C-alpha positions in Angstrom: -11.1 90.4 257.4 -7.6 92.2 257.0 -7.3 94.2 260.1 -4.7 96.9 261.8 -4.2 97.8 265.6 -2.1 99.5 267.5 -1.3 99.1 271.2 0.5 101.0 273.8 1.5 99.9 277.4 0.2 103.4 279.3 2.3 105.1 282.9 -1.4 106.3 283.5 -3.2 104.7 285.9 -7.0 102.8 286.1 -8.4 106.3 287.7 -6.4 108.0 285.7 -7.9 107.5 282.6 -11.3 107.3 283.5 -11.3 110.3 285.8 -9.5 112.7 283.9 -8.7 111.5 280.3 -10.8 109.5 278.6 -14.0 111.6 280.9 -15.5 112.5 277.8 -16.2 109.8 276.3 -18.4 106.9 276.6 -18.7 103.8 277.8 -19.6 101.2 276.0 -19.1 97.9 276.5 -17.3 96.1 280.0 -15.0 92.5 278.8 -13.7 89.6 280.6 -11.3 88.4 278.5 -9.1 85.2 279.1 -7.6 83.9 277.0 -5.6 80.2 277.3 -2.7 80.4 275.2 -2.5 76.3 273.2 0.6 74.8 271.0 0.9 72.0 269.6 3.2 70.0 272.2 5.0 68.4 269.1 6.8 70.9 268.5 10.2 72.3 270.2 9.7 75.9 271.3 13.2 75.9 273.0 14.6 76.4 270.0 11.6 79.1 269.0 11.5 82.8 269.5 8.7 83.9 271.5 6.8 85.9 268.3 7.3 82.2 266.2 5.9 80.5 269.3 2.9 82.7 269.2 2.2 82.2 265.2 2.0 78.6 266.2 -0.8 79.4 269.6 -4.6 78.3 269.1 -6.6 80.6 271.6 -9.3 79.5 273.5 -11.1 82.5 274.3 -13.4 82.8 276.9 -15.6 86.4 276.6 -18.1 86.7 279.6 -18.8 83.6 279.7 -18.6 82.7 275.8 -16.3 80.4 274.3 -14.7 80.2 271.0 -11.5 78.6 269.7 -9.2 82.1 267.8 -6.1 81.8 265.6 -4.7 84.7 264.0 -3.0 84.6 261.8 0.1 87.6 261.4 2.0 89.6 258.7 5.0 91.7 260.4 7.3 94.2 259.2 11.0 94.2 259.1 10.9 95.0 263.6 8.5 92.4 264.1 5.7 95.1 263.7 2.1 93.4 263.2 1.1 94.9 259.6 -1.7 92.5 259.0 -3.8 90.5 261.2 -6.7 87.8 259.9 -8.4 86.4 262.6 -10.4 82.5 263.3 -12.8 82.0 265.3 -14.9 79.2 265.8 -18.0 78.8 268.7 -17.6 76.3 271.2 -20.7 75.1 273.8 -17.6 75.2 276.3 -13.7 75.8 277.4 -13.4 72.4 278.7 -14.9 71.3 275.5 -12.5 73.1 273.7 -9.3 72.5 275.7 -10.6 68.5 275.3 -10.4 69.0 271.3 -7.5 70.8 271.1 -6.0 67.8 273.4 -7.2 65.6 271.4 -5.1 67.1 268.6 -1.9 67.2 270.3 -1.5 70.7 271.9 -1.2 71.6 275.1 -1.6 74.9 277.6 0.7 77.3 277.0 -0.2 80.0 279.7 -3.6 82.1 280.5 -4.0 85.3 279.8 -6.9 87.3 282.0 -7.7 90.9 280.5 -10.5 93.3 282.0 -11.3 95.2 279.6 -13.9 98.7 279.1 -14.1 99.5 275.9 -14.4 103.6 275.5 -15.7 105.4 272.7 -16.6 109.4 271.8 -17.6 110.6 267.4 -15.7 106.9 265.0 -13.1 106.8 267.2 -12.9 104.0 269.8 -10.6 102.9 272.6 -9.9 99.8 274.6 -8.4 100.1 278.1 -6.9 96.5 279.2 -6.0 95.7 282.7 -4.1 93.4 281.8 -2.8 90.2 285.0 0.6 90.5 285.3 1.2 92.8 282.6 -0.6 96.4 283.0 -2.3 99.0 281.6 -2.6 98.5 277.5 -4.5 101.1 275.1 -6.1 99.4 271.8 -7.2 101.5 268.5 -8.6 98.8 265.4 -9.2 99.6 262.2 -10.2 98.1 259.2 -10.1 98.8 255.7 -7.4 101.2 255.9 -4.5 101.4 253.2 -1.6 104.4 255.0 -0.6 102.2 258.1 1.9 105.5 258.4 -0.3 108.0 258.8 -2.8 105.4 261.5 0.1 105.7 263.5 1.2 109.7 263.8 -3.1 110.1 263.7 -3.5 107.6 266.9 -0.1 109.5 268.8 -1.4 112.4 268.1 -4.3 111.6 269.3 -3.6 110.2 272.4 -0.7 112.5 273.2 -3.6 115.2 272.8 -5.5 113.1 275.5 -2.0 113.0 277.6 -2.0 109.4 277.6 1.6 108.4 279.1 3.7 105.8 276.3 6.5 105.5 274.5 5.7 106.4 270.8 8.4 104.1 269.3 5.9 101.1 271.0 2.7 100.9 269.2 2.8 97.2 268.3 2.6 96.2 272.3 1.5 92.1 272.2 0.5 91.6 276.1 1.1 88.0 275.5 4.2 88.3 274.1 5.0 90.0 277.2 2.9 87.9 279.5 5.4 84.3 277.8 8.5 85.9 277.7 8.1 87.3 281.3 7.5 82.9 281.8 10.3 82.1 279.5 12.7 84.5 282.0 11.7 83.1 285.1 12.4 79.0 283.6 16.3 80.6 282.2 16.8 81.5 286.4 
């Protein structure tokens, strides 16, 4: 399925979001996502950009105790923003089994992202509020079967401004994995 998502990093506190901004929205899901990024140990990631490394990763995703192996195939525009994404899933019986399988085909653990997510809904609008360890608070809105990306971006900016979210309008494709991997890479360099 072809998907498009807008993700922004917000400066609002979680309390502001829950009590003031999204007070008229209903909570429809509470999730805990733990994504372990696995990368082929035979590639030289030191010579790759962060996005190239992430494009080579396979994830072990644990969502509230349900485990799957996940591969995302993304297309980017000239600015490095994601313009489309296809995601492939394979259920796994356990995290340990999935990790052992990937290690047996020469993958190693790169990093783990711990994400507490609350999905809010009002009408047809769903907003996922993600509290990501070592990254901050992100908002994500996903679209399917779209035809005009520019319209979606403008519409989303206006909606988030209307709700009093504080965010950088020029950064609509914030990638939590990219932020965390850059932090890890910067620590190694220092």
